[in-house]
C-alpha positions, 0 to 999 in steps of 0.5 A: 833899158835893153840890158835890164829887160834881158836880165829880167827875162833871164831871171824869170826863166830861172824862176820858172825852171826851178821856183824858189831854188837858187844855185850856190857859188859852186853851181849846186842847187837843191832839187826839193824845197823844204816843205813841198814837191814843187818841181816834181810830178807824182807820175802814177802814185797815190797822193800820199805815196810821196810827201816832204817835211823839213827837206826829208822826202818820205815814200810809203812804197805803195803803190809801185810808182815813180816821182819825177822831175818836171825838168829834163837834164842832160849832163850833171852831177847829182848827190843825195842821201837815202835810207830804207826804214825796214830790212829788205827794202827796195827802191831806185833812182831813174836817170834820163827817164821817160815822162810816163811809165813803160807799157804794162809797167809801173816803171819809167824807161830809164837807166836805173841806179839800184837802191836796195837794203842790205838784206834784200835777196838773201843768199841769191843776191849776187845771181841777178842783183846786188844789195845796192849800186847796180846800174842797168837800163830798163824798158827800152833804154840801153847802156854798155856797162863798165863790167857786164854781169851776165844773168840769163844772157843779159849783159846790160847790168853793171855790179859794184866793185865793192859793197859799201851801203849801210843797213836800215835805218842808216843813211847812205850817200850816192853821187851820180855823174852823168856826162855825154851818155856815160854814168858813174856812181859813188857809194858812201865816198867811192866810185863803184859802178857805171856805164857808157853809151846810154840811150837816152842821154837826156831825160827826167830824174826820178825816184822809185817807190817799190813796196817798202818805206824809204826816206830821201834827203839833201838832194842837190844837182850841179848842171854841166854844159850840154853837149847837143843830145839829138832828138833820138837821144832825148826822152820825149817831153811831158805833154800834159798827161795826168794819172787817173788810177792811183794804184792804191784804191778807187778814189775818183771812180765808181762801180755800177751795180746795186749797193752792197753787190760784190766788188768787181773792180779792185786795186791791186797795187799798180794794176787795176783788176776786173775780176772773173764774172759773167755779168757786164760791168763798167767802172766810171770816172767821177769826173766829166770830160769833153774832148779828151785823149785817154791812154790805157794799158790792158792785158786780156787773156788769150781765151777771151771771146771777141764780144767780151773785149774791154771797151770804153763807154763815153759820156753816157751809159747809152753810148755804144762801147768802143772796143780798144783791146785785143785778146793776146795775153800781153800788155798793150797800150791804146790811146783813144781820142774823142774830138768833135764827136769822132772817136779814134783808137791808136796803138802805142806807135800811133797807128790808127786801129779804128774809128767811130762816132759818138751818138748824135744826142751825146752830151757835150761832157760826161764820164769815161767808163771802162766796160768789160763783159767777163768772164775772164779776169782782165787787168788795166794799168797806166790810165792817163787823160789829157783834155783837148782844146 
């Protein structure tokens, strides 16, 4: 009975980790089911950005965004095929990635494996990037490249020793071996690039949407034994955030103001823009929330006056705005918690920046409003929420 119970627990664990996907005799397991995206998270794209049919993953390229695995990986061999559907297409693969985008970016912190169509960049392609096969750390990740390529003092990028990719619309094969913080890439059957001493060396896998349609197929992985990545070497785990702005349009939001009035808020790819204008304006979620955490990135022009800084209006239009941003012209991340009537504003490092209270007569649930007073254009991105229990 005890043996049977242990076997059942192991089986259930495997099903939860990868529902419906079993490894073959050699340890290889498909990363996608034939007709759905179970096991993957559309991090910051629109619902239609990523789709799958008969095992082929299709990406529209809009917005610039990421699709990532639910599961983290440490040591593994990964094989896949990709193709661009138009010349000069741009995409990528994220290895050992973060769960959420970096501050003021649509991209995950990761080691990125370049996926470019051969005509991308034209004559300038060898100055900063190649057509395919570059490996480089982005947005806080670090790596020691096998062969550093210097560009404006940056020695973190490894160029491939040989150009082996096929042009659109032909398929290309990648093999990525990730072991103990080292990464190696083979393109169409030959190893061409890599790096060592990667940080992180355990994290999520991701596919990148970056402006052009792509297709992916035959993604499979063989996990290798872990070698004890420390907490500092591992990406923080996904802790329940869900995206509220899809990067394509304002689905799920509504602008205040009279019907037919000019649009103040516009979707500009991964950036949500509040246009210049003297009138105060609030963009409201259609969904209502109770106790909740809100993550939001913003960039406010340095010349913006203190009384025009972005603020959140919580649950009711009569609630006093909660200012969360500073006017310094740089992207900044804030996390705002609303719990039992208390509102706290934190920076990206978790430092408390301010605290206030909701009005005594505030309803238990209501929408979230992003409020600005103009006249400067303000940009927002990476708007995520998670409800608190």
